[in-house]
VEXMARFI-126761 format. One record per residue: residue number from 1; residue in one letter; chain; x, y, z of N, C-alpha, C in turn. Coordinates in steps of 0.05 Angstrom, whole numbers, plus 5000, padded with zeros to 4 digits. Example, Ala and Ser with C-alpha at 12.3 -4.5 7.8 and 13.67 -1.06 7.14 Angstrom:
BEGIN
 seq type mol n_c1 n_c2 n_c3 ca_c1 ca_c2 ca_c3 c_c1 c_c2 c_c3
   1    a   A 5264 4886 5156  5246  4910  5156 5264 4934 5156
   2    s   A 5257 4955 5142  5273  4979  5143 5258 5001 5157
This chain:
BEGIN
 seq type mol n_c1 n_c2 n_c3 ca_c1 ca_c2 ca_c3 c_c1 c_c2 c_c3
   1    m   A 4649 4890 5242  4625  4893  5226 4607 4869 5229
   2    n   A 4581 4875 5236  4562  4853  5239 4549 4848 5212
   3    r   A 4531 4828 5212  4517  4820  5188 4501 4843 5176
   4    r   A 4487 4858 5194  4471  4880  5184 4489 4902 5171
   5    d   A 4512 4908 5183  4530  4928  5171 4539 4919 5144
   6    f   A 4546 4893 5142  4555  4884  5116 4534 4885 5094
   7    l   A 4509 4878 5101  4488  4878  5082 4482 4907 5073
   8    q   A 4484 4926 5092  4480  4954  5085 4502 4963 5065
   9    l   A 4527 4955 5071  4549  4962  5053 4545 4950 5026
  10    a   A 4537 4925 5024  4532  4912  4998 4510 4925 4983
  11    a   A 4488 4933 4998  4466  4946  4986 4474 4973 4974
  12    g   A 4491 4987 4989  4501  5013  4979 4518 5009 4954
  13    a   A 4533 4987 4953  4550  4982  4929 4532 4976 4905
  14    t   A 4510 4961 4910  4492  4954  4888 4479 4979 4877
  15    a   A 4471 4997 4896  4458  5022  4887 4477 5039 4871
  16    a   A 4503 5037 4878  4523  5053  4863 4530 5041 4837
  17    g   A 4520 5018 4831  4525  5005  4805 4549 4987 4805
  18    m   A 4561 4982 4829  4584  4965  4830 4577 4936 4830
  19    l   A 4553 4929 4839  4545  4901  4840 4521 4897 4822
  20    p   A 4524 4885 4799  4501  4881  4781 4484 4858 4790
  21    g   A 4472 4861 4813  4453  4841  4823 4465 4813 4826
  22    g   A 4448 4793 4822  4457  4765  4826 4475 4755 4805
  23    a   A 4480 4770 4784  4497  4760  4762 4525 4754 4772
  24    w   A 4534 4769 4791  4561  4765  4801 4563 4739 4816
  25    a   A 4543 4732 4831  4543  4708  4847 4544 4683 4830
  26    q   A 4538 4685 4804  4537  4661  4787 4564 4657 4773
  27    d   A 4583 4675 4777  4607  4674  4761 4629 4657 4773
  28    n   A 4630 4645 4795  4649  4627  4807 4677 4627 4793
  29    k   A 4692 4647 4798  4718  4650  4785 4740 4648 4806
  30    t   A 4760 4631 4802  4783  4630  4820 4805 4649 4810
  31    v   A 4814 4665 4828  4835  4685  4821 4860 4680 4838
  32    r   A 4882 4676 4825  4907  4672  4840 4919 4700 4845
  33    i   A 4919 4707 4871  4926  4734  4879 4949 4733 4899
  34    t   A 4966 4754 4898  4989  4754  4915 4983 4754 4944
  35    l   A 4997 4739 4960  4995  4738  4989 5017 4755 5000
  36    p   A 5010 4778 5012  5031  4796  5023 5047 4782 5045
  37    s   A 5071 4791 5048  5089  4779  5068 5077 4783 5096
  38    a   A 5083 4764 5113  5073  4765  5141 5083 4790 5154
  39    g   A 5065 4803 5169  5074  4827  5184 5072 4853 5168
  40    s   A 5062 4851 5143  5058  4876  5127 5029 4885 5130
  41    a   A 5024 4909 5122  4996  4920  5123 4977 4902 5107
  42    g   A 4987 4892 5084  4971  4876  5067 4963 4849 5079
  43    s   A 4977 4841 5100  4969  4815  5112 4942 4817 5126
  44    a   A 4930 4840 5128  4903  4843  5139 4882 4835 5118
  45    w   A 4888 4835 5093  4868  4831  5072 4854 4804 5075
  46    r   A 4869 4783 5076  4857  4756  5076 4839 4752 5101
  47    p   A 4849 4758 5126  4831  4753  5149 4807 4771 5149
  48    l   A 4809 4796 5139  4786  4814  5138 4765 4803 5118
  49    v   A 4774 4795 5095  4755  4784  5075 4741 4759 5086
  50    g   A 4757 4742 5100  4745  4717  5110 4726 4722 5134
  51    q   A 4735 4740 5152  4719  4744  5176 4692 4758 5170
  52    y   A 4692 4777 5152  4668  4792  5146 4654 4784 5121
  53    k   A 4664 4762 5109  4651  4751  5085 4647 4773 5063
  54    l   A 4668 4789 5059  4665  4811  5041 4663 4803 5012
  55    d   A 4669 4778 5006  4667  4768  4978 4644 4749 4974
  56    s   A 4626 4748 4994  4605  4727  4993 4586 4729 4970
  57    d   A 4582 4753 4959  4563  4757  4937 4577 4761 4910
  58    l   A 4603 4759 4910  4618  4766  4885 4622 4743 4866
  59    g   A 4619 4718 4876  4623  4695  4858 4651 4690 4850
  60    i   A 4671 4699 4867  4699  4694  4861 4711 4680 4885
  61    t   A 4732 4664 4879  4747  4651  4900 4776 4660 4898
  62    l   A 4786 4670 4921  4814  4680  4921 4833 4658 4929
  63    d   A 4852 4652 4912  4873  4633  4917 4898 4649 4924
  64    w   A 4903 4653 4950  4925  4671  4958 4952 4656 4955
  65    l   A 4970 4667 4940  4995  4654  4934 5018 4672 4942
  66    t   A 5038 4659 4955  5062  4674  4962 5077 4683 4937
  67    a   A 5082 4708 4934  5095  4719  4910 5119 4735 4918
  68    d   A 5140 4732 4902  5165  4747  4906 5161 4774 4892
  69    p   A 5162 4797 4907  5158  4823  4894 5178 4827 4871
  70    g   A 5202 4817 4874  5222  4820  4853 5216 4804 4828
  71    k   A 5199 4784 4830  5192  4768  4807 5163 4770 4799
  72    m   A 5149 4789 4810  5120  4791  4805 5114 4797 4776
  73    q   A 5131 4813 4763  5126  4818  4734 5127 4792 4718
  74    v   A 5147 4775 4724  5149  4750  4710 5126 4732 4716
  75    q   A 5118 4731 4742  5095  4713  4750 5069 4722 4736
  76    l   A 5065 4749 4734  5040  4758  4721 5041 4753 4691
  77    s   A 5064 4758 4679  5066  4754  4650 5065 4724 4643
  78    a   A 5076 4707 4661  5075  4678  4655 5049 4665 4661
  79    g   A 5032 4679 4677  5006  4668  4684 5006 4651 4709
  80    s   A 5029 4649 4723  5029  4634  4748 5015 4650 4771
  81    l   A 5011 4676 4766  4997  4693  4785 4979 4711 4768
  82    d   A 4954 4713 4776  4935  4730  4761 4937 4759 4769
  83    v   A 4938 4764 4795  4936  4791  4805 4958 4796 4826
  84    g   A 4973 4817 4823  4993  4825  4842 4988 4854 4851
  85    v   A 5008 4867 4862  5006  4895  4869 5031 4909 4859
  86    f   A 5027 4934 4849  5049  4950  4840 5044 4979 4849
  87    g   A 5066 4994 4852  5064  5023  4856 5069 5037 4830
  88    s   A 5064 5063 4829  5065  5079  4805 5093 5080 4793
  89    v   A 5113 5085 4810  5140  5088  4799 5151 5062 4790
  90    g   A 5147 5041 4806  5157  5015  4798 5145 5005 4772
  91    l   A 5119 5010 4769  5105  5001  4745 5113 5019 4721
  92    a   A 5117 5045 4726  5126  5062  4704 5153 5054 4694
  93    t   A 5171 5045 4711  5197  5035  4703 5193 5011 4684
  94    l   A 5175 4992 4691  5171  4969  4674 5157 4977 4648
  95    a   A 5138 4996 4650  5124  5004  4626 5143 5016 4605
  96    n   A 5163 5031 4615  5183  5042  4597 5200 5021 4584
  97    r   A 5199 4997 4595  5215  4975  4584 5197 4956 4567
  98    g   A 5172 4964 4564  5154  4949  4547 5133 4931 4561
  99    s   A 5133 4932 4588  5113  4915  4602 5085 4925 4597
 100    d   A 5066 4906 4596  5038  4913  4591 5021 4912 4617
 101    i   A 5034 4909 4640  5019  4907  4665 5004 4933 4670
 102    v   A 4979 4930 4680  4963  4954  4686 4952 4952 4714
 103    l   A 4948 4975 4726  4935  4977  4752 4905 4980 4747
 104    f   A 4889 4964 4762  4860  4965  4757 4843 4968 4782
 105    g   A 4855 4971 4805  4840  4973  4830 4857 4982 4853
 106    p   A 4844 4991 4875  4858  5001  4898 4870 4979 4916
 107    a   A 4890 4986 4931  4901  4967  4951 4909 4982 4976
 108    l   A 4932 4996 4975  4941  5010  4999 4949 5039 4993
 109    n   A 4942 5056 5011  4952  5084  5010 4980 5084 5023
 110    n   A 4994 5106 5018  5021  5108  5029 5020 5109 5059
 111    h   A 5035 5091 5072  5036  5090  5101 5064 5090 5111
 112    g   A 5082 5103 5096  5110  5106  5104 5112 5125 5127
 113    r   A 5130 5119 5146  5134  5137  5169 5163 5142 5174
 114    w   A 5169 5166 5183  5196  5173  5192 5197 5169 5222
 115    i   A 5215 5151 5231  5216  5144  5260 5244 5150 5271
 116    v   A 5245 5162 5294  5270  5166  5309 5267 5154 5337
 117    r   A 5289 5151 5351  5287  5140  5378 5273 5160 5397
 118    g   A 5263 5150 5418  5247  5167  5436 5263 5190 5448
 119    d   A 5289 5186 5452  5306  5207  5463 5321 5224 5442
 120    s   A 5313 5221 5417  5326  5235  5395 5318 5265 5396
 121    p   A 5337 5282 5389  5331  5311  5388 5317 5319 5362
 122    y   A 5314 5301 5343  5304  5309  5316 5273 5309 5316
 123    k   A 5263 5331 5304  5234  5335  5305 5221 5335 5277
 124    s   A 5237 5335 5256  5226  5335  5229 5247 5322 5210
 125    p   A 5238 5313 5187  5258  5301  5168 5281 5320 5161
 126    k   A 5276 5346 5159  5297  5365  5152 5319 5366 5174
 127    d   A 5312 5358 5199  5332  5357  5220 5352 5335 5215
 128    l   A 5345 5317 5197  5363  5294  5191 5382 5299 5168
 129    v   A 5383 5323 5158  5403  5330  5137 5431 5324 5147
 130    g   A 5446 5309 5131  5473  5302  5139 5475 5278 5158
 131    k   A 5452 5268 5166  5451  5245  5185 5447 5219 5170
 132    r   A 5447 5197 5185  5444  5171  5173 5416 5160 5178
 133    i   A 5403 5151 5157  5377  5137  5161 5377 5111 5146
 134    a   A 5360 5093 5153  5358  5067  5140 5330 5064 5128
 135    t   A 5329 5051 5105  5303  5045  5093 5307 5022 5074
 136    t   A 5285 5014 5061  5286  4991  5043 5300 4998 5017
 137    a   A 5301 4978 4999  5317  4980  4975 5311 5006 4959
 138    e   A 5331 5016 4945  5329  5041  4931 5307 5039 4909
 139    t   A 5301 5015 4900  5280  5012  4880 5253 5007 4892
 140    s   A 5251 5006 4918  5225  5000  4931 5207 5025 4930
 141    e   A 5181 5019 4929  5161  5041  4930 5164 5057 4957
 142    t   A 5171 5043 4978  5174  5056  5005 5193 5079 5002
 143    y   A 5217 5073 4992  5237  5094  4989 5230 5114 4967
 144    q   A 5222 5105 4944  5218  5123  4922 5196 5143 4928
 145    q   A 5174 5133 4941  5152  5152  4947 5160 5171 4970
 146    a   A 5177 5161 4988  5187  5179  5009 5205 5201 4997
 147    r   A 5221 5193 4978  5239  5213  4965 5223 5233 4948
 148    i   A 5202 5223 4934  5186  5241  4918 5172 5261 4936
 149    a   A 5160 5252 4958  5146  5271  4976 5166 5291 4989
 150    a   A 5189 5281 4998  5208  5299  5011 5218 5320 4991
 151    s   A 5222 5312 4966  5232  5331  4946 5214 5355 4942
 152    l   A 5188 5351 4947  5169  5373  4944 5172 5394 4966
 153    t   A 5187 5387 4987  5192  5406  5009 5221 5416 5008
 154    g   A 5236 5408 4987  5263  5417  4984 5284 5399 4996
 155    l   A 5276 5376 5005  5294  5356  5017 5300 5334 4997
 156    d   A 5325 5331 4989  5332  5310  4970 5346 5287 4986
 157    l   A 5332 5265 4988  5343  5243  5003 5369 5232 4992
 158    k   A 5373 5235 4966  5397  5224  4953 5421 5241 4959
 159    k   A 5417 5267 4963  5439  5286  4967 5442 5296 4995
 160    d   A 5420 5299 5009  5420  5313  5035 5422 5294 5059
 161    v   A 5416 5269 5055  5416  5249  5077 5433 5225 5069
 162    k   A 5446 5213 5088  5461  5189  5083 5443 5165 5087
 163    v   A 5434 5154 5065  5414  5132  5066 5428 5105 5064
 164    i   A 5421 5087 5082  5430  5060  5082 5406 5043 5073
 165    f   A 5410 5027 5052  5388  5011  5042 5392 4982 5051
 166    g   A 5371 4970 5060  5373  4942  5069 5345 4930 5073
 167    s   A 5346 4905 5082  5320  4891  5088 5308 4904 5112
 168    p   A 5281 4901 5116  5268  4911  5140 5281 4901 5165
 169    t   A 5289 4876 5166  5301  4864  5190 5328 4877 5196
 170    a   A 5344 4880 5175  5371  4893  5178 5368 4922 5187
 171    n   A 5348 4936 5175  5344  4964  5182 5336 4967 5211
 172    l   A 5319 4949 5221  5310  4950  5249 5334 4946 5267
 173    a   A 5351 4928 5260  5375  4922  5276 5393 4947 5278
 174    l   A 5397 4960 5255  5413  4985  5255 5400 5006 5272
 175    f   A 5374 5009 5270  5360  5029  5285 5361 5024 5315
 176    e   A 5356 4999 5323  5356  4992  5351 5383 4993 5364
 177    r   A 5405 4989 5348  5432  4991  5358 5442 5020 5359
 178    g   A 5427 5038 5347  5435  5066  5346 5455 5072 5324
 179    d   A 5457 5054 5304  5476  5058  5282 5465 5078 5261
 180    v   A 5439 5083 5262  5428  5104  5245 5411 5123 5262
 181    d   A 5407 5147 5252  5393  5167  5268 5362 5166 5264
 182    g   A 5354 5151 5243  5326  5149  5238 5320 5127 5218
 183    i   A 5295 5121 5214  5287  5100  5196 5261 5108 5181
 184    i   A 5260 5102 5156  5235  5105  5141 5224 5077 5137
 185    t   A 5201 5072 5149  5190  5045  5148 5159 5046 5145
 186    l   A 5148 5023 5137  5119  5021  5133 5106 5010 5159
 187    e   A 5079 5011 5158  5064  4998  5179 5061 4968 5174
 188    p   A 5058 4952 5194  5055  4960  5222 5081 4961 5238
 189    t   A 5104 4959 5223  5130  4961  5237 5133 4988 5252
 190    a   A 5124 5009 5239  5126  5036  5252 5110 5036 5278
 191    t   A 5086 5025 5278  5070  5024  5302 5083 5007 5324
 192    r   A 5095 4985 5316  5109  4968  5336 5132 4984 5349
 193    l   A 5146 5000 5333  5168  5016  5344 5158 5038 5362
 194    v   A 5136 5051 5354  5124  5072  5371 5114 5059 5397
 195    g   A 5103 5035 5395  5094  5022  5419 5117 5015 5438
 196    r   A 5141 5013 5428  5164  5007  5445 5178 5033 5454
 197    g   A 5168 5056 5447  5179  5080  5457 5193 5098 5436
 198    a   A 5194 5089 5411  5205  5106  5390 5185 5129 5384
 199    r   A 5194 5148 5368  5178  5172  5363 5176 5177 5333
 200    e   A 5151 5182 5324  5146  5188  5296 5149 5218 5291
 201    i   A 5165 5225 5271  5168  5254  5265 5154 5262 5240
 202    a   A 5145 5244 5224  5130  5251  5199 5117 5227 5187
 203    r   A 5095 5232 5173  5083  5212  5155 5089 5221 5126
 204    v   A 5097 5202 5110  5102  5209  5081 5076 5220 5069
 205    a   A 5053 5209 5077  5028  5219  5066 5023 5248 5073
 206    d   A 5029 5256 5098  5025  5284  5106 5044 5303 5092
 207    i   A 5069 5294 5087  5088  5311  5072 5077 5316 5044
 208    w   A 5067 5294 5032  5055  5297  5005 5031 5316 5005
 209    k   A 5013 5312 5023  4989  5328  5024 4995 5358 5029
 210    e   A 5013 5363 5047  5020  5391  5052 5033 5404 5028
 211    a   A 5049 5389 5013  5063  5400  4990 5045 5404 4966
 212    t   A 5025 5386 4963  5009  5386  4939 4981 5399 4943
 213    g   A 4973 5401 4968  4946  5411  4974 4924 5390 4971
 214    q   A 4932 5366 4964  4912  5344  4962 4902 5336 4989
 215    a   A 4877 5328 4990  4864  5322  5016 4868 5293 5025
 216    d   A 4872 5275 5006  4874  5246  5012 4902 5236 5014
 217    d   A 4906 5216 5031  4932  5202  5031 4938 5191 5003
 218    p   A 4963 5194 4994  4969  5186  4967 4971 5156 4963
 219    f   A 4967 5148 4938  4969  5120  4929 4997 5109 4935
 220    l   A 4997 5084 4944  5023  5070  4947 5024 5046 4927
 221    v   A 5005 5028 4930  5004  5005  4911 4975 4999 4905
 222    g   A 4971 4987 4881  4944  4979  4872 4944 4952 4860
 223    l   A 4921 4941 4855  4918  4915  4843 4928 4916 4814
 224    a   A 4944 4896 4806  4956  4897  4779 4954 4870 4766
 225    a   A 4952 4871 4739  4951  4846  4723 4962 4852 4696
 226    s   A 4969 4831 4681  4977  4835  4654 4953 4846 4638
 227    k   A 4958 4861 4617  4936  4873  4601 4919 4850 4589
 228    s   A 4931 4828 4581  4916  4807  4569 4897 4794 4590
 229    w   A 4907 4790 4615  4889  4779  4635 4866 4798 4641
 230    f   A 4872 4824 4643  4851  4843  4649 4830 4844 4627
 231    e   A 4839 4844 4602  4820  4845  4579 4802 4821 4578
 232    q   A 4813 4798 4586  4798  4773  4585 4781 4769 4610
 233    n   A 4785 4785 4631  4772  4781  4656 4762 4807 4668
 234    r   A 4750 4824 4651  4742  4850  4660 4721 4849 4683
 235    a   A 4702 4831 4681  4682  4828  4702 4694 4820 4728
 236    t   A 4713 4801 4727  4726  4792  4751 4744 4814 4763
 237    a   A 4757 4829 4746  4774  4852  4755 4756 4872 4769
 238    a   A 4733 4878 4758  4714  4897  4771 4706 4887 4799
 239    k   A 4702 4861 4801  4694  4850  4827 4717 4853 4847
 240    l   A 4741 4847 4838  4764  4850  4856 4768 4879 4865
 241    a   A 4765 4898 4846  4767  4926  4854 4747 4933 4875
 242    t   A 4722 4923 4871  4701  4928  4891 4708 4915 4918
 243    l   A 4718 4891 4917  4725  4877  4941 4746 4893 4957
 244    f   A 4766 4903 4944  4787  4918  4959 4776 4945 4968
 245    e   A 4758 4957 4954  4744  4981  4964 4729 4974 4989
 246    r   A 4716 4951 4990  4702  4942  5013 4720 4938 5037
 247    i   A 4744 4927 5032  4763  4923  5054 4770 4950 5066
 248    g   A 4776 4970 5049  4783  4996  5059 4760 5009 5074
 249    t   A 4736 5006 5063  4712  5018  5076 4706 5004 5103
 250    t   A 4710 4978 5104  4705  4963  5129 4724 4974 5150
 251    v   A 4750 4977 5144  4769  4986  5164 4763 5015 5171
 252    a   A 4756 5032 5152  4749  5060  5158 4726 5062 5177
 253    q   A 4705 5046 5172  4681  5047  5189 4685 5032 5215
 254    h   A 4702 5012 5216  4706  4995  5239 4736 4991 5244
 255    p   A 4750 5012 5251  4779  5010  5254 4788 4990 5276
 256    d   A 4770 4985 5296  4777  4966  5316 4778 4937 5305
 257    s   A 4769 4933 5280  4771  4907  5268 4800 4898 5264
 258    l   A 4819 4917 5266  4847  4910  5263 4858 4897 5288
 259    k   A 4846 4902 5311  4857  4891  5336 4856 4860 5337
 260    p   A 4834 4848 5330  4833  4819  5332 4852 4804 5312
 261    i   A 4861 4818 5292  4880  4806  5273 4908 4816 5277
 262    a   A 4914 4826 5301  4941  4837  5306 4963 4816 5301
 263    a   A 4957 4790 5307  4977  4769  5303 4983 4767 5273
 264    e   A 4963 4768 5256  4968  4766  5227 4984 4790 5218
 265    l   A 4982 4813 5232  4997  4836  5225 5026 4835 5237
 266    g   A 5032 4814 5250  5059  4810  5260 5063 4819 5289
 267    l   A 5043 4828 5303  5046  4836  5331 5042 4813 5350
 268    k   A 5058 4813 5371  5056  4793  5392 5035 4801 5412
 269    a   A 5024 4782 5426  5003  4787  5445 5011 4807 5467
 270    d   A 5036 4807 5474  5045  4825  5496 5051 4853 5486
 271    e   A 5048 4858 5460  5052  4885  5450 5026 4901 5452
 272    t   A 5016 4903 5476  4990  4915  5480 4988 4944 5472
 273    q   A 5009 4959 5477  5008  4987  5470 5006 4991 5440
 274    a   A 5022 4975 5425  5021  4977  5396 4994 4968 5385
 275    i   A 4983 4947 5397  4957  4936  5388 4936 4958 5392
 276    d   A 4937 4972 5414  4918  4993  5419 4920 5016 5399
 277    l   A 4944 5019 5388  4948  5041  5368 4940 5034 5340
 278    l   A 4936 5008 5335  4930  4999  5307 4906 5013 5295
 279    p   A 4883 5015 5308  4860  5027  5295 4865 5055 5285
 280    r   A 4877 5071 5301  4882  5099  5293 4903 5102 5272
 281    r   A 4924 5086 5275  4947  5090  5257 4945 5075 5231
 282    l   A 4932 5052 5230  4932  5036  5206 4907 5040 5189
 283    a   A 4885 5049 5201  4860  5051  5185 4863 5066 5159
 284    p   A 4878 5089 5158  4880  5104  5133 4896 5090 5111
 285    t   A 4910 5068 5119  4927  5053  5100 4910 5040 5078
 286    y   A 4886 5031 5084  4870  5014  5066 4853 5032 5048
 287    a   A 4859 5031 5022  4847  5048  5003 4817 5043 4999
 288    t   A 4802 5064 4995  4773  5061  4993 4762 5069 4965
 289    k   A 4779 5078 4947  4768  5087  4922 4789 5084 4899
 290    w   A 4778 5084 4875  4794  5081  4851 4781 5099 4830
 291    d   A 4790 5124 4830  4777  5145  4813 4797 5165 4803
 292    a   A 4786 5187 4792  4803  5207  4779 4823 5219 4798
 293    s   A 4815 5222 4824  4834  5234  4843 4858 5216 4848
 294    v   A 4853 5190 4848  4876  5171  4852 4893 5172 4827
 295    f   A 4881 5173 4803  4896  5173  4778 4914 5199 4777
 296    a   A 4903 5221 4786  4918  5247  4786 4942 5245 4804
 297    t   A 4938 5231 4827  4961  5228  4845 4983 5211 4832
 298    m   A 4975 5189 4819  4995  5173  4805 5010 5188 4784
 299    d   A 4995 5204 4768  5008  5220  4748 5028 5239 4760
 300    k   A 5021 5251 4782  5039  5270  4796 5063 5256 4806
 301    q   A 5060 5232 4818  5082  5217  4828 5102 5211 4805
 302    v   A 5092 5203 4783  5109  5196  4760 5123 5221 4750
 303    e   A 5109 5243 4748  5120  5268  4739 5144 5277 4756
 304    v   A 5140 5275 4783  5162  5283  4801 5185 5263 4799
 305    a   A 5178 5237 4796  5199  5217  4794 5217 5222 4770
 306    v   A 5206 5231 4748  5222  5238  4724 5240 5261 4730
 307    k   A 5230 5282 4744  5247  5305  4751 5270 5297 4769
 308    l   A 5265 5277 4786  5286  5269  4805 5306 5249 4792
 309    g   A 5300 5239 4768  5317  5220  4755 5311 5191 4763
 310    l   A 5289 5187 4778  5281  5160  4785 5270 5145 4761
 311    l   A 5260 5161 4742  5250  5150  4716 5262 5166 4693
 312    d   A 5267 5151 4671  5279  5165  4648 5258 5183 4634
 313    a   A 5233 5174 4635  5212  5189  4621 5185 5180 4631
 314    v   A 5165 5197 4626  5137  5189  4632 5129 5168 4612
 315    p   A 5118 5146 4620  5110  5125  4602 5092 5135 4580
 316    a   A 5093 5124 4556  5077  5132  4534 5048 5124 4538
 317    r   A 5042 5105 4555  5015  5096  4560 5007 5101 4589
 318    k   A 4981 5101 4594  4971  5103  4621 4977 5078 4637
 319    l   A 4983 5081 4662  4989  5058  4679 4964 5045 4690
 320    y   A 4942 5059 4689  4918  5050  4703 4894 5048 4685
 321    v   A 4875 5032 4692  4850  5029  4677 4828 5027 4698
 322    k   A 4804 5034 4689  4780  5031  4706 4767 5004 4700
 323    a   A 4766 4987 4720  4756  4960  4715 4726 4961 4709
């Protein structure tokens, strides 16, 4: 994106009412925000914001901090972190336990992929019934959202497939040794595997869309903060939501912007085939909106999670707010 493209994008945001003129530029607010782990799709956020100056008119400074996903609730509640990311099922679990954390802006759409080896006979997830697959922790959004989507097609990952849960590194080792028949993993790991000759048999997002009739890739994680921080920083939260919409819009309009930051995404310079695949495969990952359609998707995810027993009940409160 060049300077002209950015100014046009900012002008469009102003016309839409997202940017209340110069008032935002006077607010100089520092926000401590989670720094995604290296090699994850979220690791594109910081370089994209910096390279294209997407926050130049917002009057906020992002202090990117390494955060432990397992401790993010504590960090947000304690105030050592202002903004993190949560998925609908994980946050619903916490809400049922009394947490006041709310989602207030977009971050990532679901980018889970079902991958098998290049010489595998399997062509769809249902072909893996009775087989062994590897994926991340049972409590992770990666697995939970994959299970929710699969259940809508009649496939129960808990009953029909032998699932091995582990770290991404351990799962890759199992996959590459041939100890499992497939893997459910996120980007850009999936693209790295495809670049090495593995084969993708399904996107979790496509399974969801085909089962629900929804047109958009479903929500995976969004910007999250404690209710008290959100209430005290509504203007800043609105700016952050706009910033992440800009990130998604930038990638959608200029998908090749992902190639120069391949290293930040965890790819090595010699992984040329995978790097060439980044624009097509990763662009849909970055969310571009925070509206009623996204909220409806989250409600549906929670509803199915309750039916599957992933949640005891639908939370008594809404998980999301409009900044």
